[in-house]
Structures are given as structure tokens and as C-alpha cells.
GUZAVEX-427946 format. One record per atom (N, C-alpha, C): atom name; z, y, x; residue number from 0. Coordinates in Angstrom, 1 decimal. Atoms other than C-alpha are relative to their C-alpha. Layout:
<sekes>
 roti     up  north   east vexdren
   CA      Z      Y      X     NUM
...
</sekes>
This chain:
<sekes>
 roti     up  north   east vexdren
    N    1.4   -0.8    0.5       0
   CA  101.7 -101.9  -47.3       0
    C   -1.0    0.2    0.6       0
    N    1.7   -0.8   -0.3       1
   CA   99.6 -100.5  -45.3       1
    C    0.4   -0.9    0.5       1
    N    0.9    0.8   -0.8       2
   CA   98.7 -103.3  -43.0       2
    C   -0.8   -0.8   -1.3       2
    N    0.6    0.5    0.9       3
   CA   98.5 -105.1  -46.0       3
    C   -1.9    0.9   -1.0       3
    N    1.0   -0.7    0.5       4
   CA   95.8 -102.5  -47.8       4
    C   -1.0   -0.1    1.3       4
    N    0.8   -0.2   -1.2       5
   CA   93.8 -102.2  -44.6       5
    C   -0.3   -2.2    0.3       5
    N    0.7    1.8    0.0       6
   CA   93.5 -106.5  -44.2       6
    C   -0.9    0.0   -1.4       6
    N    1.2    1.0    0.7       7
   CA   92.4 -106.8  -48.0       7
    C   -1.4    1.5    0.4       7
    N    1.3   -0.6    0.5       8
   CA   89.8 -103.6  -47.3       8
    C   -0.7   -0.3    1.4       8
    N    0.7    1.1   -0.5       9
   CA   88.4 -106.0  -44.0       9
    C   -0.3   -0.5   -0.1       9
    N    0.4    1.1    0.9      10
   CA   88.3 -108.5  -46.3      10
    C   -1.1    0.2   -0.3      10
    N    0.8   -0.3    1.0      11
   CA   86.6 -106.7  -48.5      11
    C   -0.9   -0.2    0.8      11
    N    0.5   -0.8   -1.5      12
   CA   83.5 -106.6  -45.6      12
    C   -1.8   -0.3   -1.5      12
    N    1.1   -0.5    0.4      13
   CA   79.8 -105.8  -46.7      13
    C   -1.1    0.3    0.5      13
    N    0.5   -0.3   -1.0      14
   CA   76.6 -105.8  -45.3      14
    C   -0.7    1.2   -0.6      14
    N    0.4   -0.7    0.4      15
   CA   76.2 -102.2  -47.1      15
    C    0.6    1.2    0.3      15
    N   -1.5   -0.9   -0.4      16
   CA   78.4 -100.1  -44.9      16
    C   -1.3    0.7    0.9      16
    N    0.6   -0.3    0.3      17
   CA   75.0  -98.6  -43.8      17
    C   -0.3    1.1   -0.3      17
    N    0.1   -1.6    1.9      18
   CA   74.0  -96.9  -47.2      18
    C    0.7    1.0    0.5      18
    N   -0.6   -0.8    0.1      19
   CA   77.0  -95.0  -46.8      19
    C    0.2    0.9    1.2      19
    N    0.3   -0.4   -0.7      20
   CA   76.1  -93.8  -43.2      20
    C   -0.2    1.5   -0.2      20
    N    0.7   -1.2    0.9      21
   CA   76.1  -90.0  -43.4      21
    C    0.8    0.3    0.0      21
    N   -0.9   -0.4    0.1      22
   CA   77.7  -87.0  -44.0      22
    C   -0.1   -0.1   -2.0      22
    N    0.1   -0.5    1.4      23
   CA   79.5  -86.8  -47.6      23
    C    0.7    1.1    0.1      23
    N   -0.4   -1.5    0.2      24
   CA   81.1  -84.2  -49.4      24
    C    1.5   -0.6   -1.4      24
    N   -0.8    0.8    1.6      25
   CA   84.4  -85.8  -51.6      25
    C    1.0    1.8   -0.5      25
    N   -0.5   -0.8    0.5      26
   CA   85.6  -83.6  -53.9      26
    C    1.7   -0.6   -0.9      26
    N   -1.4    1.2    0.4      27
   CA   89.4  -85.0  -55.2      27
    C    1.4    1.2   -1.3      27
    N   -0.9   -1.1    1.0      28
   CA   92.1  -83.7  -57.9      28
    C    1.2   -0.7   -0.2      28
    N   -1.4    0.9    0.1      29
   CA   95.5  -85.1  -57.8      29
    C    0.4    0.6   -1.2      29
    N   -0.6   -0.3    1.6      30
   CA   96.3  -84.9  -61.6      30
    C   -1.0   -0.2   -0.8      30
    N    1.1    0.2    1.2      31
   CA   92.9  -85.0  -62.9      31
    C    0.3    1.5   -0.9      31
    N    0.0   -1.3    0.9      32
   CA   93.7  -82.0  -64.1      32
    C   -0.4    2.1    0.3      32
    N    0.6   -0.7   -0.4      33
   CA   91.1  -79.5  -62.9      33
    C    0.2    0.8    1.0      33
    N   -0.3   -0.7   -1.9      34
   CA   93.0  -78.5  -59.4      34
    C   -1.1   -1.1    0.9      34
    N    0.6    1.0   -1.1      35
   CA   89.8  -79.8  -57.3      35
    C    0.0    0.5    1.1      35
    N   -0.1    0.1   -1.5      36
   CA   89.9  -79.8  -53.2      36
    C   -1.1   -1.3    0.0      36
    N    1.5   -0.1   -0.8      37
   CA   86.6  -79.9  -51.3      37
    C    0.4   -0.3    1.3      37
    N   -0.3    0.8   -1.6      38
   CA   86.2  -82.4  -47.9      38
    C   -0.8    0.0    0.5      38
    N    1.7    0.4   -0.4      39
   CA   83.3  -83.3  -46.1      39
    C    0.2   -0.4    1.0      39
    N   -0.2    1.1   -1.3      40
   CA   83.6  -86.2  -44.0      40
    C   -1.1   -0.6    0.7      40
    N    1.2    0.2   -0.1      41
   CA   81.3  -88.2  -42.2      41
    C   -0.1   -1.6    0.4      41
    N    0.1    1.7   -0.2      42
   CA   80.5  -92.1  -42.6      42
    C   -0.8   -0.3    1.1      42
    N    0.6    1.4   -0.8      43
   CA   80.2  -94.5  -40.3      43
    C   -0.5   -1.0   -0.1      43
    N    0.1    1.3    0.4      44
   CA   78.4  -98.0  -39.9      44
    C    0.8   -1.1    0.6      44
    N   -1.2    0.6   -0.2      45
   CA   81.3  -99.5  -38.5      45
    C    0.9    0.3   -0.5      45
    N   -0.8   -0.2    1.4      46
   CA   82.8  -98.7  -42.0      46
    C    1.6    0.8    0.5      46
    N   -0.7   -1.0   -0.3      47
   CA   84.6  -96.1  -40.8      47
    C   -0.2    1.8    0.2      47
    N   -0.1   -1.2    0.6      48
   CA   85.2  -92.2  -41.6      48
    C    1.1    0.8    0.7      48
    N   -0.1   -0.8   -1.0      49
   CA   86.2  -89.0  -40.1      49
    C    0.1    1.7   -0.8      49
    N    0.7   -0.9    0.5      50
   CA   86.7  -85.3  -41.3      50
    C   -1.0    0.7    0.6      50
    N    0.9   -1.2   -1.0      51
   CA   84.6  -82.7  -40.2      51
    C    0.4    1.1    0.4      51
    N   -0.5   -0.9   -0.1      52
   CA   87.0  -80.1  -40.2      52
    C    1.6   -0.2    0.8      52
    N   -1.2    0.1   -0.4      53
   CA   90.0  -81.8  -39.2      53
    C    0.7   -1.3    0.7      53
    N   -0.5    1.2    0.0      54
   CA   92.1  -84.9  -38.3      54
    C    0.2   -1.1   -0.6      54
    N    0.5    0.7    0.6      55
   CA   91.4  -86.9  -40.8      55
    C   -0.5   -1.1    0.2      55
    N    1.2    0.9   -0.1      56
   CA   90.1  -90.5  -40.8      56
    C    0.5   -0.7   -0.5      56
    N   -0.3    1.3    0.7      57
   CA   90.0  -93.9  -42.3      57
    C   -0.5   -0.6    0.2      57
    N    0.6    1.3    0.8      58
   CA   88.1  -97.3  -43.5      58
    C   -0.3    0.1   -1.2      58
    N    0.7    0.6    1.3      59
   CA   86.1  -98.4  -45.9      59
    C   -0.7   -1.2   -0.2      59
    N    0.6    0.6    0.3      60
   CA   84.8 -100.9  -47.7      60
    C   -1.4    0.3   -2.0      60
    N    1.1    0.4    0.8      61
   CA   81.6 -101.5  -49.8      61
    C   -0.5   -1.0   -0.3      61
    N    0.8    0.5    0.3      62
   CA   80.6 -104.0  -52.4      62
    C   -0.5   -0.1   -1.4      62
    N    0.5   -0.9    0.8      63
   CA   77.9 -103.8  -54.8      63
    C    0.0    1.0   -0.2      63
    N   -0.4   -1.1    0.5      64
   CA   78.7 -101.4  -56.9      64
    C    1.1    0.6    0.0      64
    N   -1.6    0.4   -0.5      65
   CA   82.3 -100.9  -55.5      65
    C    0.3    0.8    1.5      65
    N   -0.2   -0.3   -1.5      66
   CA   83.6  -98.5  -52.4      66
    C    1.4    0.0   -0.4      66
    N   -1.1    0.0    0.2      67
   CA   87.3  -98.2  -51.7      67
    C    0.2    0.6    1.5      67
    N    0.2   -0.1   -0.7      68
   CA   88.3  -96.5  -49.1      68
    C    1.2    0.4    0.4      68
    N   -1.5   -0.6   -0.3      69
   CA   91.4  -95.6  -47.3      69
    C    0.4    0.6    1.4      69
    N    0.7   -1.5   -0.5      70
   CA   92.2  -92.0  -45.9      70
    C    1.8   -0.8    0.8      70
    N   -0.8   -0.7   -1.2      71
   CA   95.0  -91.7  -42.8      71
    C    0.4    1.3    0.0      71
    N   -0.8   -0.6   -1.2      72
   CA   97.1  -89.2  -41.8      72
    C    1.3    0.3    0.5      72
    N   -0.8   -0.1   -0.7      73
   CA   99.8  -88.3  -39.9      73
    C    0.9    1.5   -1.0      73
    N   -0.1   -1.2    1.2      74
   CA  100.3  -85.1  -42.4      74
    C    0.3   -0.1   -1.1      74
    N    0.3    0.0    1.3      75
   CA  100.2  -86.3  -45.8      75
    C    0.1   -2.1    0.0      75
    N   -0.1    1.4    1.1      76
   CA  100.9  -89.6  -47.6      76
    C   -1.2   -1.2    0.5      76
    N    1.5    0.8   -0.1      77
   CA   98.3  -92.6  -46.6      77
    C   -1.1    0.0   -1.8      77
    N    0.6   -0.1    0.9      78
   CA   95.9  -92.4  -49.4      78
    C   -1.1   -1.1   -0.4      78
    N    1.3    0.7    0.1      79
   CA   93.9  -95.4  -51.2      79
    C   -1.3    1.0   -1.5      79
    N    0.7   -0.4    1.3      80
   CA   90.2  -94.3  -53.6      80
    C   -0.7   -1.0   -0.3      80
    N    0.9    1.2    1.1      81
   CA   88.8  -96.6  -55.4      81
    C   -1.6    0.0   -1.2      81
    N    1.1   -0.1    1.3      82
   CA   85.6  -96.2  -57.5      82
    C   -2.1   -0.8   -0.2      82
    N    2.1    0.5    0.4      83
   CA   81.7  -97.1  -58.7      83
    C   -0.9    0.7    0.6      83
    N    1.6   -0.7   -0.1      84
   CA   78.5  -96.3  -57.7      84
    C   -0.7    0.8   -0.6      84
    N    0.5    0.0    1.1      85
   CA   77.0  -94.1  -60.4      85
    C   -1.2    0.2    0.6      85
    N    1.2    0.4   -0.6      86
   CA   73.5  -94.3  -58.1      86
    C    0.6    0.8    1.6      86
    N    0.3   -0.5   -1.1      87
   CA   72.5  -93.2  -54.6      87
    C    0.9    1.0    0.7      87
    N    0.0   -1.2   -0.7      88
   CA   73.8  -90.2  -53.9      88
    C    1.9    0.6   -0.1      88
    N   -0.7   -0.3    0.7      89
   CA   77.1  -90.4  -55.8      89
    C    1.0   -1.2   -0.5      89
    N   -0.7    0.8    1.0      90
   CA   80.5  -92.2  -56.7      90
    C    1.1    1.0   -0.2      90
    N   -1.0   -1.1    1.1      91
   CA   83.2  -91.4  -59.2      91
    C    1.3   -1.2    0.4      91
    N   -0.9    0.2    0.3      92
   CA   86.6  -92.9  -59.0      92
    C    1.5    0.5   -0.2      92
    N   -1.7   -0.6    0.5      93
   CA   90.6  -92.8  -59.3      93
    C    0.6   -0.2    2.3      93
    N   -0.8   -0.3   -1.2      94
   CA   93.0  -92.4  -56.1      94
    C    1.7    0.0    0.1      94
    N   -2.4    0.0    0.3      95
   CA   96.9  -93.3  -55.7      95
    C    0.2    0.2    1.9      95
    N   -0.9    0.1   -1.2      96
   CA   99.1  -92.2  -52.2      96
    C    1.0   -0.8   -0.1      96
    N   -1.1    0.5    0.0      97
   CA  101.8  -94.0  -51.2      97
    C    1.3    0.5   -0.3      97
    N   -0.6   -1.1    0.4      98
   CA  103.7  -91.0  -52.2      98
    C    1.0   -0.1   -1.7      98
    N    0.4    0.5    1.1      99
   CA  102.7  -92.5  -55.9      99
    C   -0.6    1.6   -0.7      99
    N    1.1   -1.1    0.8     100
   CA  100.7  -89.3  -57.0     100
    C   -1.6   -0.7   -0.4     100
    N    1.3    0.3    0.1     101
   CA   97.5  -90.1  -58.1     101
    C   -1.0    0.8   -0.8     101
    N    0.6   -1.1   -0.2     102
   CA   94.2  -88.5  -58.7     102
    C   -1.2   -0.3   -0.7     102
    N    1.3    0.2   -0.3     103
   CA   90.5  -88.8  -59.5     103
    C   -1.4    0.9    0.7     103
    N    0.7   -0.7   -1.6     104
   CA   87.7  -87.7  -56.7     104
    C   -1.5   -0.6   -0.7     104
    N    0.8    0.4   -0.1     105
   CA   84.3  -87.8  -56.6     105
    C   -0.5    0.3    1.6     105
    N    0.3    0.3   -1.5     106
   CA   81.9  -88.6  -53.3     106
    C   -1.0    0.0   -0.1     106
    N    1.6   -0.3   -0.3     107
   CA   78.6  -87.1  -53.0     107
    C   -0.6   -0.1    1.5     107
    N    0.5   -0.1   -1.4     108
   CA   76.0  -87.6  -50.3     108
    C   -0.7    1.5    0.2     108
    N    0.0   -1.4   -0.6     109
   CA   75.5  -84.2  -48.1     109
    C   -1.6   -0.3    0.2     109
    N    1.5   -0.4   -0.9     110
   CA   71.6  -83.3  -47.1     110
    C   -1.2   -1.4   -0.4     110
    N    1.1    1.1    0.8     111
   CA   68.6  -86.1  -48.2     111
    C    0.5   -1.2    0.4     111
    N    0.0    2.1   -0.6     112
   CA   68.7  -89.9  -47.9     112
    C   -1.2    0.1    1.2     112
    N    0.6    0.5   -1.3     113
   CA   67.6  -90.8  -44.9     113
    C   -0.1   -1.4    0.6     113
</sekes>
């Protein structure tokens, strides 16, 4: 299944990778019950991203106003995030990991828009 999502994301290509480049803050909540956690990630124009504070990393794709992130970690179950762009600095959506846990998220641009 991991290879299916990787292939899907790579085929879900877009010319807007550069628009997502930079530092973003992920606010995620398994269960969407108010138990939010926050992490900061650096997004690169080659459709990869990595954590600012840990070894977590992944790949992403955008198309029109849609975003898909695949989170890879040796410590947790891989997670896929799917969301819609609300404006130039925010995406919101849902997530699910391979263990079946689901939740919601918000991804916000950090700092200025260069």
C-alpha cells in the first residue's frame, strides 16, 4: 500500500511546488477532538519536506487548490494528509495513518510571503 500512495503522489504532479516552498506550521489533531499538536516543517520546491526539529520527512503534491502530504517516519505509522487551500497561507483537511487513526489538520505558512 505504501508504494501505491507514493506512486499516486508522484503522478499527482503540479507546477505549483514552488508556491509551497518555505517554512510551514502543521497543527494536527487525531480524532478532531481538540487535542492539537504543532510541528514546523520546511517544504522544498522538489516536492519533499522535512521537520525542523526531528528526522520526520515526506513528499507532497499540489493540484489546483488541493494538497496531499505523505508523512514517513520510522517511529510512527506513515500518515497521509489531504486538504484544500483556503488562501495563500493556509490549507485545511483530514488525515489518516496506516494504523487507521484519523484526524484533521491545518497547515499555515510561517513568516512573510517571498
